[in-house]
C-alpha positions in Angstrom: -38.6 -164.8 7.5 -35.3 -166.9 8.3 -32.4 -165.1 9.9 -30.4 -165.3 6.6 -33.3 -163.8 4.7 -33.4 -161.1 7.3 -29.7 -160.4 6.7 -30.1 -160.4 3.0 -33.0 -157.9 3.2 -30.9 -155.6 5.6 -27.9 -155.7 3.1 -30.2 -154.7 0.2 -32.0 -152.1 2.1 -28.8 -150.3 3.0 -27.3 -151.0 -0.4 -24.3 -153.0 1.3 -22.4 -156.0 0.0 -21.0 -158.7 2.0 -18.5 -161.6 2.0 -17.5 -164.4 4.7 -14.2 -165.5 6.1 -14.7 -168.9 7.7 -12.7 -171.2 9.5 -14.4 -173.8 11.8 -17.8 -173.3 10.2 -16.3 -174.4 6.7 -18.6 -172.5 4.6 -21.9 -173.0 6.6 -22.5 -169.2 6.8 -22.0 -168.8 3.1 -24.3 -171.9 2.5 -27.1 -170.3 4.6 -26.8 -166.9 2.7 -26.7 -168.6 -0.7 -30.0 -170.6 0.0 -31.8 -167.1 -0.1 -33.2 -166.5 -3.5 -31.8 -163.1 -5.1 -28.8 -162.9 -2.4 -26.3 -162.6 -5.4 -27.1 -158.9 -5.5 -25.6 -158.4 -2.0 -23.5 -161.6 -1.3 -20.1 -161.4 -3.2 -17.8 -164.1 -1.8 -17.3 -166.7 0.7 -13.7 -167.9 1.9 -13.0 -170.9 3.9 -9.5 -170.3 5.3 -9.0 -173.2 7.5 -5.1 -173.2 7.8 -3.0 -170.3 9.1 -1.5 -170.0 5.7 -4.8 -169.5 4.2 -5.7 -166.9 6.8 -2.5 -165.1 6.1 -2.4 -165.2 2.2 -6.0 -164.8 1.5 -7.1 -162.7 4.4 -4.0 -160.7 5.4 -4.0 -162.1 8.9 -0.7 -161.1 10.4 1.9 -163.9 11.2 2.6 -162.0 14.3 -1.2 -162.1 15.3 -1.3 -165.7 14.9 2.1 -166.3 16.9 0.9 -164.2 19.6 -2.6 -164.9 20.1 -3.2 -168.1 18.1 -5.7 -168.8 15.1 -8.6 -169.1 17.8 -8.5 -165.6 19.1 -10.6 -162.3 19.2 -7.6 -160.8 17.3 -7.5 -163.2 14.6 -11.4 -163.1 14.0 -11.1 -159.4 13.8 -8.3 -159.4 11.1 -10.1 -162.1 9.3 -13.3 -160.0 8.9 -11.3 -156.7 8.0 -9.3 -158.7 5.5 -12.4 -160.4 4.1 -13.8 -156.9 3.4 -10.4 -155.8 1.9 -10.2 -158.7 -0.4 -13.8 -158.9 -1.5 -14.2 -155.2 -1.8 -17.4 -155.5 0.3 -18.8 -153.3 3.0 -19.5 -156.2 5.4 -17.6 -159.3 6.3 -18.3 -161.9 9.0 -15.6 -164.2 10.3 -15.6 -167.4 12.5 -12.7 -169.1 14.1 -12.9 -171.8 16.8 -12.3 -175.3 18.0 -15.4 -177.5 16.8 -13.8 -180.8 18.3 -13.8 -183.3 19.2 -10.0 -183.0 19.4 -7.9 -179.8 19.5 -8.9 -178.3 22.6 -6.9 -177.2 25.6 -7.5 -176.1 29.0 -7.0 -172.5 27.8 -8.9 -173.0 24.6 -11.4 -175.9 25.0 -13.6 -177.5 22.3 -16.5 -175.3 21.7 -14.6 -172.0 21.9 -15.5 -169.8 18.9 -14.5 -166.2 18.1 -16.3 -164.3 15.4 -16.1 -160.8 14.0 -18.2 -158.7 11.8 -16.7 -155.6 10.0 -19.2 -153.0 8.7 -17.6 -150.1 6.8 -14.4 -150.5 8.8 -16.0 -150.9 12.1 -15.3 -154.4 13.7 -17.3 -156.1 16.6 -15.9 -159.4 17.9 -17.7 -161.9 20.0 -16.5 -164.9 22.1 -18.8 -168.0 22.4 -18.7 -171.2 24.1 -20.8 -173.8 22.5 -21.7 -177.2 23.6 -22.3 -180.5 21.6 -20.6 -182.4 19.0 -18.6 -181.1 16.2 -21.7 -180.5 13.8 -23.7 -178.9 16.6 -20.7 -176.6 17.4 -20.5 -175.7 13.8 -24.3 -175.1 13.4 -24.5 -173.1 16.5 -21.5 -170.9 15.2 -23.1 -170.2 12.0 -26.3 -169.2 13.7 -24.7 -166.8 15.9 -22.4 -165.4 13.1 -25.5 -164.5 11.1 -27.0 -162.9 14.4 -23.8 -160.9 14.9 -24.3 -159.7 11.2 -27.8 -158.7 11.9 -27.1 -156.9 15.0 -24.2 -155.0 13.6 -26.4 -154.0 10.4 -29.1 -152.8 12.8 -26.7 -150.9 14.8 -25.2 -149.1 11.8 -28.7 -147.8 11.0 -28.6 -146.2 14.3 -25.6 -144.1 13.4 
């Protein structure tokens, strides 16, 4: 069973719905989920919010968060995931925001830095990752880790 099939199965078993709020992955997480037959019963919506304006308008990310921490930050990833749940009316949302390169990196925020968050029923878990490779490889690794984060959060939710 693929990772996305397992995520879909966990969502169905728990009677939860999901959305995605993606920046650097540009819809890759959604695309992987949509490849699972029958996922429409649990996957509601995928948003690609590449610009800061889209993050604010579509996901409710605060301008103050973007100004203080930047688009590529733990704080922004968390607000993206929470805003995705609110917008889509879902139980779960995973978000990704990072620097896929080859340009755009700084010493403080180098190419390959990706933050992701998963919000499950109001409880948000964020992760920071450093990926290596070219733009495509960084995006693919990010999508993989985002789905792994969703799986971990769903399994953790079961333990409660």
